[in-house]
Phi, psi and omega in degrees: 000129178288144175293134174281132185255138177237026182308119174064023175266350182224157179213152169272121189246354176205151176222154177197160174201164174271175172299144175263116189225175164239095185116124180206151170270352179273147174282165182300325177297314180298325178298308183300315177297326175294318180290328179291319178299316182298326180284327175293322171297321181291329177278351174068041179232154173291126184294337176294344179278351176298130177236015178209142171227130170236121175270127181263107173088306189281152174272346177235148001294160176279166168309320181292325175297316179295318176309310188285324186275331178265350182069033179300130179272322181215093181279120184258343192205129166213156181203158176233132184250124182239074174227047179054225180291351176274359180293316185297314175299316177292331178294320181295322178291323175305312180295326180293322173297321176302313183283326181299319185268004174084003180300317181221171179244328179220118186239126173263135185241130192218138166223134182198155174191166178250082183288323176286316186279346180290147180285350178259018182298147189297330180295343181230040185295139178282171170283352177287125185285071180242129187247130183227159172061024170222153178292162178069039182310316182296314179299318183290325184280328188260337184248318189270311184299320180301337181268002178096006184272100185233338190241147174315319185295331174289311178302311185289344178296337179291314174301306185303313186293315177303316180297311180303315181295311191288329190240017177047055191284130168288102191298344180301339177298324177300314175299319175300318182301312185293316180289329172295316176302313183293320177299320173298320182292336179292340181262005184246118182292344180266352184291138179289329181263019186307314186257026179242097183287156175215131177254164177301328175298319180296317182299313187281343177275347182291153187296142172276113189273308179215127183298125009256022192264128166272165177312315187277006169275353188249134182297163185287162164249108181227170176256137174155186181203152177226159184204160171222156169254128179251130181233158168301143182300323182292344187240021188272070183265112179201158175290334180277153178293130178282145182250116191276140176269097183280334179194165177187163184184161169233159173209162185222140179288165172296152182038063193305327186257002185235079184304316188282349180255002181295135179304320174238109181299336176275002181289136183227148176293336182290338178294342174263320182289311185305309176304325181287325176292321180293320180295319180302317182280346182069040184230167172237164175319317186292346184276348192274142182274338175193166180218136172256097192259132184303128189227052174305324172225153183300323185290335176299317180303311187298311185291328177293317174310319184289311187290336182267355172097006173297333177200176180270171178297133186087352187264349187298328174306318173292330183293322180272359179289158169057036175072016177301330177257005174271162177307131183098345183273182180289327179219081168311129177240132177053061185294347177262350181113343181058194184289345184277333184219349166270291181186160179251105166232047171062016175097006173294324179294339174297318177297319178300312183298313178305314179295315177303318180296316185287341174276345187081026186249023187264005175058230183305328180263014181294129168282114185301132175064027176302123182230337186219124183230153180244136169232133183238168175223142178230133183217152175055243177250031175135008171300141181221155181211151184218137172233130172256117183240142177214163177267000000 
């Protein structure tokens, strides 16, 4: 059976986000609804005309909350996507499928949370072995938590250490990823780390939290939300340039909730998702002008480059050398600072940044002549998602 293509049948016509903070008076529901309203304003549409809602990862707000807050008159479609940090990109593709097939005409896609203000943030994790928001809850609580495995940095360390061992990885590449993100954040007025310099010496002086992760290898805990409005391409009427969705996909690793029994510990869903998205769009890795890659940890950026075919396994340290992935390089990555230096809203801010780059609205961090961009997501224990966008 041939794959159904929705290439260029849907477009992103609006983006919005809240302020990215540590500490807020807003609830998570208020954050998400505020971002949705901001995206509608950016799209120059009446929020009441929205007829579809897709939530990336979180269960709240509910569809009723959106109807009430946006004044939606006829909600035709809603969905919730639950694949961790792979959810936002997958949710945008979900919305594109809905408008391309005529199920809805304007869909708002939102992700938001108060990761810093939440009482369960990782920096204040309790001794109680309770695991939330990841698959395999029973496995985690009954087999792993009693042994002290409670946090993502612990789970992902198995993957990172196996990769470093098998391919004799130069760990300085992880520092390069973190420093490049921070340098880009300094050019972004919305970035939480905009005015917080970091040198390579600072990176190596930061605490080693879990081998091989230092403090600056780990994404931020911030409060906030981001959203986009997806429309059918034929009705993308706005004074701003519509950004077309050329391809998209999601993919999942083998034994997705049991990392340690995976046949290939380095298997990642992005290795399945990206080729499908590239095929739909008719592009290859060498064609991209920039990439916004999910960066919950610095090594995940490196591993995605390998699994998507930008380089071979074990070759990403050479790929990111000598400013290749910095602004002005061949493939600028995470031009906004990413989850590591802009904010952590599960990657929806990566989609927002890609749209701004393709509109030519990224100011000091603008990639000259940007026409084709990639956004990825990484979730749970290897879920992956990819979006190919162009102007």
